[in-house]
VOPAGU-2260 file (C-alpha; in pm, 1 decimal, decimal comma):
REM VOPAGU-2260
SITE   aa  ch    i         X         Y         Z
SITE  MET   A    0    2876,9    2517,7    -814,0
SITE  ASN   A    1    2735,3    2602,8    -421,4
SITE  ARG   A    2    2948,7    2769,3    -202,1
SITE  ARG   A    3    3088,1    2408,4      12,4
SITE  ASP   A    4    3231,2    2330,5    -328,4
SITE  PHE   A    5    3387,8    2649,5    -400,5
SITE  ALA   A    6    3553,4    2647,4    -109,0
SITE  LEU   A    7    3652,8    2291,1    -168,6
SITE  THR   A    8    3816,7    2435,6    -550,8
SITE  VAL   A    9    4013,4    2686,8    -408,0
SITE  GLY   A   10    4148,0    2494,9     -96,0
SITE  ALA   A   11    4253,4    2232,3    -309,4
SITE  ALA   A   12    4424,0    2534,1    -562,4
SITE  LEU   A   13    4611,2    2623,7    -279,0
SITE  ALA   A   14    4784,5    2323,5    -248,4
SITE  THR   A   15    4891,5    2329,8    -609,0
SITE  ASP   A   16    5184,2    2464,0    -765,4
SITE  PRO   A   17    5318,3    2651,0    -502,6
SITE  GLY   A   18    5562,2    2767,5    -749,0
SITE  VAL   A   19    5366,1    2971,7    -939,2
SITE  ALA   A   20    5503,3    3361,9    -826,4
SITE  GLN   A   21    5270,0    3567,0    -669,2
SITE  GLN   A   22    5204,2    3874,0    -859,7
SITE  VAL   A   23    4995,9    4097,3    -647,4
SITE  PRO   A   24    5018,7    4107,4    -278,9
SITE  GLY   A   25    4728,4    3905,6    -134,6
SITE  ILE   A   26    4651,8    3700,7    -442,0
SITE  SER   A   27    4807,9    3363,9    -323,6
SITE  ALA   A   28    4969,1    3156,1    -592,1
SITE  GLY   A   29    4799,4    2887,5    -540,7
SITE  LEU   A   30    4495,3    3070,8    -595,2
SITE  ALA   A   31    4702,0    3233,5    -920,3
SITE  ALA   A   32    4754,9    2865,9   -1069,8
SITE  ALA   A   33    4398,3    2764,5   -1014,6
SITE  ALA   A   34    4241,3    3125,3   -1188,7
SITE  ARG   A   35    4531,9    3061,1   -1449,7
SITE  ALA   A   36    4449,7    2707,0   -1511,7
SITE  GLU   A   37    4042,6    2792,6   -1582,1
SITE  GLY   A   38    4143,3    3051,9   -1830,4
SITE  SER   A   39    3865,0    3289,6   -1852,3
SITE  LEU   A   40    3641,9    3510,1   -1714,9
SITE  VAL   A   41    3323,4    3643,9   -1789,1
SITE  SER   A   42    3157,5    3916,4   -1670,1
SITE  VAL   A   43    2866,5    4116,0   -1676,5
SITE  GLY   A   44    2821,4    4535,4   -1708,8
SITE  MET   A   45    3176,8    4568,8   -1675,1
SITE  PRO   A   46    3259,9    4715,9   -1988,0
SITE  ASP   A   47    3622,2    4814,1   -2087,0
SITE  SER   A   48    3523,8    5191,7   -2089,3
SITE  TRP   A   49    3339,3    5204,0   -1827,1
SITE  ALA   A   50    3592,4    5312,7   -1511,0
SITE  ASN   A   51    3869,1    5200,2   -1684,9
SITE  TRP   A   52    3791,3    4820,6   -1656,7
SITE  GLY   A   53    3954,1    4746,0   -1999,3
SITE  GLN   A   54    4323,2    4822,8   -1815,3
SITE  THR   A   55    4212,4    4537,3   -1540,0
SITE  TRP   A   56    4139,0    4289,0   -1823,7
SITE  ALA   A   57    4451,2    4369,1   -1966,9
SITE  ASP   A   58    4638,9    4343,1   -1680,7
SITE  LEU   A   59    4425,7    3968,3   -1557,6
SITE  LYS   A   60    4526,7    3818,0   -1906,0
SITE  ARG   A   61    4891,9    3961,4   -1902,3
SITE  LEU   A   62    4921,7    3841,4   -1541,8
SITE  TYR   A   63    4700,4    3539,9   -1488,3
SITE  GLY   A   64    4675,2    3460,9   -1866,3
SITE  LEU   A   65    4268,2    3535,0   -1842,6
SITE  GLN   A   66    4088,7    3568,3   -2120,3
SITE  HIS   A   67    3808,1    3795,1   -2071,6
SITE  SER   A   68    3462,5    3837,1   -2210,3
SITE  ASP   A   69    3188,7    4098,1   -2114,7
SITE  THR   A   70    2851,1    4174,1   -2178,2
SITE  ASN   A   71    2679,8    4570,3   -2159,0
SITE  MET   A   72    2381,0    4558,0   -1859,8
SITE  GLY   A   73    2274,6    4762,6   -1598,0
SITE  SER   A   74    2266,8    4625,1   -1246,6
SITE  ALA   A   75    1867,1    4489,3   -1224,8
SITE  GLU   A   76    1942,5    4261,8   -1534,7
SITE  GLU   A   77    2319,7    4175,0   -1395,9
SITE  ILE   A   78    2134,8    4027,5   -1063,6
SITE  GLU   A   79    1839,0    3910,0   -1264,1
SITE  ARG   A   80    2089,5    3660,3   -1497,4
SITE  MET   A   81    2312,9    3546,5   -1219,8
SITE  ALA   A   82    1925,5    3393,9   -1049,3
SITE  ARG   A   83    1747,9    3329,0   -1293,0
SITE  GLU   A   84    2033,6    3071,9   -1445,0
SITE  GLY   A   85    2119,2    2958,4   -1077,2
SITE  ARG   A   86    2338,4    2674,2   -1048,7
SITE  ALA   A   87    2384,6    2665,0   -1456,7
SITE  GLY   A   88    2566,4    3015,7   -1437,2
SITE  THR   A   89    2745,7    3147,2   -1696,3
SITE  VAL   A   90    2882,8    3461,4   -1553,9
SITE  ASP   A   91    3138,6    3479,3   -1312,4
SITE  ILE   A   92    3127,9    3850,0   -1176,6
SITE  GLY   A   93    2893,7    4088,4   -1231,6
SITE  ASP   A   94    2913,2    4522,7   -1111,2
SITE  VAL   A   95    2677,6    4672,1    -923,0
SITE  GLY   A   96    2537,8    5046,4    -813,1
SITE  TYR   A   97    2484,2    5079,1    -451,8
SITE  GLU   A   98    2141,9    5054,6    -396,0
SITE  TYR   A   99    2174,6    4689,7    -586,6
SITE  ALA   A  100    2418,6    4521,5    -348,5
SITE  ALA   A  101    2136,9    4460,9    -121,5
SITE  VAL   A  102    1916,8    4327,2    -362,6
SITE  ALA   A  103    2229,0    4087,6    -484,4
SITE  ARG   A  104    2275,8    3921,8    -139,0
SITE  GLY   A  105    1906,9    3898,0    -116,4
SITE  ARG   A  106    1897,1    3696,4    -450,9
SITE  GLY   A  107    2159,9    3492,5    -394,0
SITE  ALA   A  108    2387,5    3599,9    -659,6
SITE  SER   A  109    2677,1    3721,9    -441,3
SITE  LEU   A  110    2918,4    3503,6    -278,8
SITE  PRO   A  111    3059,9    3624,6      38,5
SITE  LEU   A  112    3473,6    3725,2      -7,5
SITE  LYS   A  113    3672,1    3954,8     215,9
SITE  PRO   A  114    3931,1    4025,1      -4,3
SITE  ALA   A  115    4282,6    4129,7     166,8
SITE  PRO   A  116    4259,2    4536,4     242,2
SITE  TRP   A  117    3916,9    4447,0     382,1
SITE  ALA   A  118    3974,9    4660,6     692,4
SITE  GLN   A  119    4076,1    4954,4     428,9
SITE  ILE   A  120    3756,7    4926,5     329,7
SITE  PRO   A  121    3496,4    5211,0     495,8
SITE  GLY   A  122    3248,5    5086,4     718,3
SITE  TRP   A  123    3027,5    5227,6     533,4
SITE  ALA   A  124    3126,6    5100,5     208,1
SITE  LYS   A  125    3102,0    4739,0     275,9
SITE  ASP   A  126    2831,5    4419,0     396,4
SITE  GLU   A  127    2967,5    4330,8     722,3
SITE  ASP   A  128    3012,3    3942,1     622,2
SITE  GLY   A  129    3160,5    4044,7     292,9
SITE  TYR   A  130    2897,2    4006,3       3,5
SITE  TRP   A  131    2987,7    4324,1    -122,4
SITE  ALA   A  132    3215,0    4654,1     -83,3
SITE  LEU   A  133    3201,5    4920,0    -334,0
SITE  ALA   A  134    3477,1    4952,8    -544,4
SITE  TYR   A  135    3445,5    5291,9    -592,2
SITE  THR   A  136    3199,4    5592,6    -629,5
SITE  GLY   A  137    3073,1    5843,1    -878,5
SITE  THR   A  138    2860,7    6154,5    -838,6
SITE  LEU   A  139    2580,6    6201,5   -1087,8
SITE  ALA   A  140    2699,7    6491,9   -1332,6
SITE  PHE   A  141    2576,0    6657,6   -1633,5
SITE  MET   A  142    2777,5    6603,6   -1963,4
SITE  VAL   A  143    2671,2    6945,8   -2218,0
SITE  ASP   A  144    2740,3    6896,9   -2584,9
SITE  LYS   A  145    2831,9    7246,8   -2646,7
SITE  ARG   A  146    2804,3    7205,1   -3054,6
SITE  ARG   A  147    2478,8    7258,3   -2937,8
SITE  VAL   A  148    2443,0    7462,0   -2607,5
SITE  ALA   A  149    2563,9    7775,0   -2608,6
SITE  ARG   A  150    2498,9    7846,3   -2238,8
SITE  PRO   A  151    2530,7    7555,1   -2058,6
SITE  PRO   A  152    2315,7    7486,5   -1760,5
SITE  ARG   A  153    2477,7    7520,6   -1469,5
SITE  ASP   A  154    2216,0    7347,3   -1220,1
SITE  TRP   A  155    1926,6    7162,9   -1215,7
SITE  ARG   A  156    1665,5    7429,1   -1239,3
SITE  ALA   A  157    1834,9    7540,6   -1579,3
SITE  LEU   A  158    1746,8    7226,6   -1696,6
SITE  PHE   A  159    1449,4    7216,7   -1686,0
SITE  ASP   A  160    1330,5    7554,1   -1792,8
SITE  GLY   A  161    1549,1    7567,2   -2085,5
SITE  SER   A  162    1454,4    7416,7   -2362,6
SITE  LEU   A  163    1719,8    7155,6   -2400,2
SITE  THR   A  164    1721,7    6762,0   -2467,1
SITE  VAL   A  165    1820,9    6535,3   -2172,4
SITE  LEU   A  166    1958,4    6231,2   -2138,1
SITE  VAL   A  167    1855,6    6060,1   -1849,3
SITE  GLY   A  168    1919,3    5661,2   -1927,1
SITE  ALA   A  169    1714,0    5377,7   -1836,7
SITE  VAL   A  170    1550,9    5447,5   -1541,3
SITE  GLY   A  171    1454,1    5142,7   -1344,8
SITE  THR   A  172    1757,0    4881,1   -1479,0
SITE  SER   A  173    2064,6    5128,8   -1430,4
SITE  ALA   A  174    2175,8    5247,3   -1123,6
SITE  GLN   A  175    2329,3    5556,2   -1330,7
SITE  ALA   A  176    1980,8    5648,7   -1419,1
SITE  ASN   A  177    1851,2    5610,6   -1109,1
SITE  ALA   A  178    2086,9    5819,9   -1006,0
SITE  ALA   A  179    1973,2    6089,9   -1194,5
SITE  VAL   A  180    1669,6    6103,3   -1048,9
SITE  LEU   A  181    1745,2    6139,1    -709,1
SITE  ALA   A  182    1958,8    6369,1    -794,4
SITE  ALA   A  183    1746,4    6586,8    -936,6
SITE  ALA   A  184    1508,8    6480,8    -613,5
SITE  VAL   A  185    1780,7    6602,3    -363,8
SITE  ALA   A  186    1862,0    6969,5    -587,7
SITE  LEU   A  187    1518,6    7032,5    -590,8
SITE  GLY   A  188    1373,6    6984,9    -199,0
SITE  GLY   A  189    1277,9    6597,1    -128,2
SITE  GLY   A  190    1496,8    6314,7    -168,6
SITE  GLU   A  191    1524,3    5938,6    -149,1
SITE  THR   A  192    1171,1    5922,2     -38,0
SITE  GLN   A  193    1039,6    6239,0    -182,5
SITE  LEU   A  194    1118,0    6209,7    -549,2
SITE  GLN   A  195     808,9    6374,5    -695,4
SITE  PRO   A  196     980,9    6701,1    -772,1
SITE  ALA   A  197    1208,6    6545,2    -998,3
SITE  LEU   A  198     946,2    6325,9   -1146,1
SITE  GLY   A  199     725,5    6582,3   -1216,9
SITE  GLN   A  200    1024,2    6767,2   -1408,5
SITE  PHE   A  201    1081,9    6487,3   -1607,7
SITE  ALA   A  202     733,0    6461,0   -1705,4
SITE  ARG   A  203     789,0    6812,2   -1836,4
SITE  LEU   A  204    1052,6    6699,3   -2034,9
SITE  ALA   A  205     891,1    6385,2   -2183,6
SITE  ARG   A  206     552,5    6612,0   -2290,3
SITE  ALA   A  207     808,3    6859,7   -2452,9
SITE  GLY   A  208     962,6    6626,0   -2597,3
SITE  ARG   A  209    1275,5    6682,7   -2462,7
SITE  LEU   A  210    1312,0    6364,4   -2298,1
SITE  ARG   A  211    1559,2    6078,9   -2390,3
SITE  SER   A  212    1545,1    5737,2   -2186,8
SITE  HIS   A  213    1791,2    5517,3   -2335,2
SITE  ASN   A  214    2151,7    5458,6   -2215,5
SITE  PRO   A  215    2439,4    5662,7   -2335,7
SITE  THR   A  216    2725,8    5504,5   -2563,3
SITE  PHE   A  217    3019,3    5670,7   -2684,0
SITE  GLN   A  218    2940,4    5577,2   -3064,3
SITE  ARG   A  219    2598,3    5778,2   -2996,6
SITE  ILE   A  220    2802,2    6020,7   -2831,8
SITE  LYS   A  221    3074,5    6033,0   -3077,6
SITE  ASP   A  222    2848,3    5994,1   -3433,8
SITE  GLY   A  223    2589,6    6326,2   -3212,1
SITE  GLU   A  224    2283,2    6237,9   -3188,0
SITE  ASP   A  225    1959,0    6459,8   -3066,7
SITE  VAL   A  226    2086,4    6510,8   -2697,3
SITE  ASP   A  227    2201,8    6864,4   -2548,0
SITE  VAL   A  228    2237,0    6711,0   -2228,5
SITE  TYR   A  229    2363,6    6361,4   -2084,1
SITE  LEU   A  230    2338,2    6273,2   -1727,7
SITE  MET   A  231    2615,8    6083,6   -1628,6
SITE  TRP   A  232    2842,4    5986,1   -1330,8
SITE  ASP   A  233    3115,9    6212,8   -1298,5
SITE  PHE   A  234    3400,3    5917,2   -1419,2
SITE  LEU   A  235    3218,0    5793,6   -1767,7
SITE  ALA   A  236    3106,4    6133,5   -1857,8
SITE  LEU   A  237    3497,7    6242,1   -1808,9
SITE  THR   A  238    3622,0    5880,5   -1917,0
SITE  MET   A  239    3383,8    5938,1   -2261,9
SITE  ARG   A  240    3522,7    6332,6   -2316,3
SITE  GLU   A  241    3878,9    6150,2   -2312,1
SITE  ARG   A  242    3827,0    5911,7   -2547,9
SITE  LEU   A  243    3733,0    6128,9   -2789,7
SITE  GLY   A  244    4049,6    6344,0   -2851,4
SITE  ARG   A  245    4182,0    6620,6   -2757,4
SITE  ALA   A  246    3963,9    6835,1   -3000,1
SITE  ALA   A  247    3656,6    6662,6   -3056,4
SITE  ALA   A  248    3689,2    6704,7   -2619,3
SITE  ALA   A  249    3656,3    7031,4   -2612,4
SITE  ASP   A  250    3288,4    7017,6   -2773,5
SITE  PHE   A  251    3234,2    6853,6   -2406,9
SITE  GLU   A  252    3202,2    7011,2   -2086,8
SITE  VAL   A  253    3137,9    6809,9   -1770,9
SITE  LEU   A  254    3006,7    6972,9   -1489,1
SITE  ILE   A  255    2825,1    6895,6   -1109,9
SITE  PRO   A  256    2495,4    7063,9   -1063,1
SITE  ALA   A  257    2567,7    7343,7    -816,1
SITE  ASP   A  258    2244,0    7276,8    -668,6
SITE  GLY   A  259    2281,7    6934,0    -567,1
SITE  SER   A  260    2371,7    6595,1    -670,7
SITE  ILE   A  261    2445,1    6303,1    -495,3
SITE  THR   A  262    2784,8    6053,9    -486,6
SITE  SER   A  263    2702,4    5657,3    -447,2
SITE  GLY   A  264    2898,4    5369,7    -597,8
SITE  TYR   A  265    2956,7    5010,1    -750,6
SITE  THR   A  266    3020,5    4717,5    -602,5
SITE  PRO   A  267    3211,9    4395,5    -784,9
SITE  ILE   A  268    2977,9    4044,0    -682,7
SITE  ILE   A  269    3128,1    3734,2    -776,0
SITE  ASN   A  270    2829,6    3457,4    -900,4
SITE  PRO   A  271    2778,9    3188,5    -592,4
SITE  HIS   A  272    2726,9    2934,4    -908,0
SITE  ALA   A  273    3045,2    3066,0   -1123,0
SITE  PRO   A  274    3162,4    2876,6   -1364,1
SITE  HIS   A  275    3512,6    3038,2   -1308,7
SITE  PRO   A  276    3492,1    3034,9    -931,7
SITE  ASN   A  277    3913,5    3069,7    -868,9
SITE  ALA   A  278    3937,7    3359,2   -1176,8
SITE  ALA   A  279    3588,3    3586,3   -1071,6
SITE  ARG   A  280    3770,7    3511,7    -687,0
SITE  LEU   A  281    4116,4    3649,8    -829,9
SITE  ALA   A  282    3990,9    3914,8   -1004,9
SITE  ARG   A  283    3795,8    4093,2    -703,7
SITE  GLU   A  284    4100,2    4042,4    -505,5
SITE  TYR   A  285    4278,2    4232,2    -786,7
SITE  ILE   A  286    4001,4    4508,8    -799,5
SITE  PHE   A  287    4085,6    4617,0    -437,7
SITE  SER   A  288    4492,1    4561,2    -462,6
SITE  ASP   A  289    4642,0    4880,4    -523,9
SITE  ALA   A  290    4666,9    4799,1    -886,4
SITE  GLY   A  291    4336,3    4799,6    -966,4
SITE  GLN   A  292    4232,5    5051,3    -766,7
SITE  LEU   A  293    4449,3    5278,8    -943,3
SITE  ASN   A  294    4276,9    5162,6   -1237,8
SITE  LEU   A  295    3995,4    5276,0   -1179,5
SITE  ALA   A  296    4106,8    5649,1   -1088,9
SITE  ARG   A  297    4281,0    5588,2   -1434,4
SITE  GLY   A  298    3921,6    5604,9   -1539,1
SITE  ARG   A  299    3797,2    5902,0   -1299,1
SITE  ALA   A  300    3683,5    5729,0   -1107,0
SITE  ARG   A  301    3731,0    5800,7    -721,7
SITE  PRO   A  302    3829,8    5438,1    -601,1
SITE  ILE   A  303    3755,5    5338,2    -220,2
SITE  ARG   A  304    4105,7    5289,6     -52,2
SITE  ILE   A  305    4222,3    5644,9    -196,7
SITE  GLU   A  306    4376,5    5750,8     162,8
SITE  GLN   A  307    4629,6    5445,9      83,0
SITE  LEU   A  308    4689,5    5543,5    -240,8
SITE  ALA   A  309    4974,1    5736,2    -442,8
SITE  LEU   A  310    4801,5    5923,4    -728,4
SITE  SER   A  311    5005,6    6102,5    -995,3
SITE  ASP   A  312    4945,4    6429,5   -1100,7
SITE  GLU   A  313    4778,5    6336,5   -1427,7
SITE  VAL   A  314    4544,5    6160,9   -1258,2
SITE  ARG   A  315    4460,1    6426,1    -995,0
SITE  ARG   A  316    4445,3    6687,2   -1307,3
SITE  GLY   A  317    4170,8    6434,8   -1455,2
SITE  LEU   A  318    3967,5    6478,6   -1234,8
SITE  LEU   A  319    3701,4    6740,7   -1150,7
SITE  ASP   A  320    3755,0    7079,5    -921,9
SITE  THR   A  321    3715,0    6956,3    -564,3
SITE  ALA   A  322    3496,0    7261,2    -498,6
SITE  GLN   A  323    3210,5    7145,2    -804,1
SITE  TYR   A  324    3138,3    6865,8    -521,5
SITE  ARG   A  325    3059,1    7113,5    -248,5
SITE  SER   A  326    2687,9    7069,3    -269,0
SITE  THR   A  327    2686,4    6702,6    -362,4
SITE  ARG   A  328    2602,6    6445,0      -5,7
SITE  ALA   A  329    2616,3    6059,1     -47,1
SITE  VAL   A  330    2357,9    5854,1     -84,0
SITE  LYS   A  331    2147,6    5658,0     177,4
SITE  PRO   A  332    2167,8    5299,8      61,4
SITE  ALA   A  333    1938,0    5106,9     288,2
SITE  VAL   A  334    1635,6    5357,8     171,5
SITE  TRP   A  335    1754,1    5404,7    -164,0
SITE  ALA   A  336    1805,3    4991,3    -217,9
SITE  TRP   A  337    1373,4    4991,4    -123,9
SITE  GLU   A  338    1280,3    5292,0    -332,6
SITE  ALA   A  339    1498,5    5234,9    -613,8
SITE  LYS   A  340    1309,3    4865,2    -634,1
SITE  GLN   A  341     955,1    5056,2    -652,6
SITE  LEU   A  342    1042,4    5304,7    -872,6
SITE  PRO   A  343     992,1    5128,7   -1234,3
SITE  PRO   A  344     650,6    5117,1   -1205,6
SITE  VAL   A  345     609,7    5483,1   -1100,2
SITE  TRP   A  346     873,6    5577,1   -1386,1
SITE  ARG   A  347     713,6    5408,7   -1632,4
SITE  ARG   A  348     353,0    5576,0   -1547,2
SITE  GLU   A  349     386,3    5927,9   -1423,7
SITE  VAL   A  350     679,1    5987,7   -1708,6
SITE  LEU   A  351     725,1    5752,3   -1974,1
SITE  GLY   A  352     338,7    5759,8   -1954,8
SITE  VAL   A  353     357,6    6138,4   -2064,5
SITE  LEU   A  354     539,3    6105,2   -2372,3
SITE  PRO   A  355     403,7    6186,2   -2683,3
SITE  GLY   A  356     269,3    5859,8   -2839,1
SITE  GLY   A  357     326,5    5685,7   -2500,2
């Protein structure tokens, strides 16, 4: 479906069934009715356990009857799938890292839509034409398995100089894994265009057999794997620890490295060729509504409209102490978008290439 057809579909929906109750401010009765008629929503990179997406999908089913399915994948893979499928699109909506937002627009994998509270989204966190807007932010953290580690590392230097095994994730396809490389570079005196300090240290880990390059999953963490420290977004680490249950959660510590880290975010993108275009539009509106933003906060992510939200004491207690974030800084998205595109071959050559048997 092209953009003109999409607009006509939504326009027609607005004229139908005005008796359908508007459930959420900013979502019209017509859009709700059109989405309900489609009945389904297909996402990529938005699994239930990530930033509490599961609660949003449950809300959309309860309020609008939308059946949801997701295929978990990294940001680059999401964009590639949407671009490759083109007009035969099978995906409605995805969630990509900050540095991939401009890539999605450039490859025709995002549709412009300014959700109702557009004015409350900071200018730095959105595309002026509405192709993307960050829904939440996260900061790169250490998740330490204390069953394996007696003295958790408090900074990057301690992490690299010790004997611990470190899971960085799939650098090149995962925004989280890319952020781990950048965060290490910042802490070691580099930055978006100076990744060599981090690449050199990760290569040391690889040569010593201490580097793991698959993405973290709840099941692997629960079962216990050959990993001492996971490099993860703070919200994902906190959520995974919570899911383990009180007794098991005590075995893991989540901390922000004291010598530096970076804060980035994620944006939901609507596929211009979404098979359920009204459901996709409704989902994005809901994500930016108070209810959707509070769901993200309950998933330990920092919602982009946090200044307009009333967070409960329980939600606030689930977050890390703000003092831990003193040495963090925001990613420079325009610079990082370009550098992140150049990272995969460099990572393969300089880090994975020195792995035993690599």
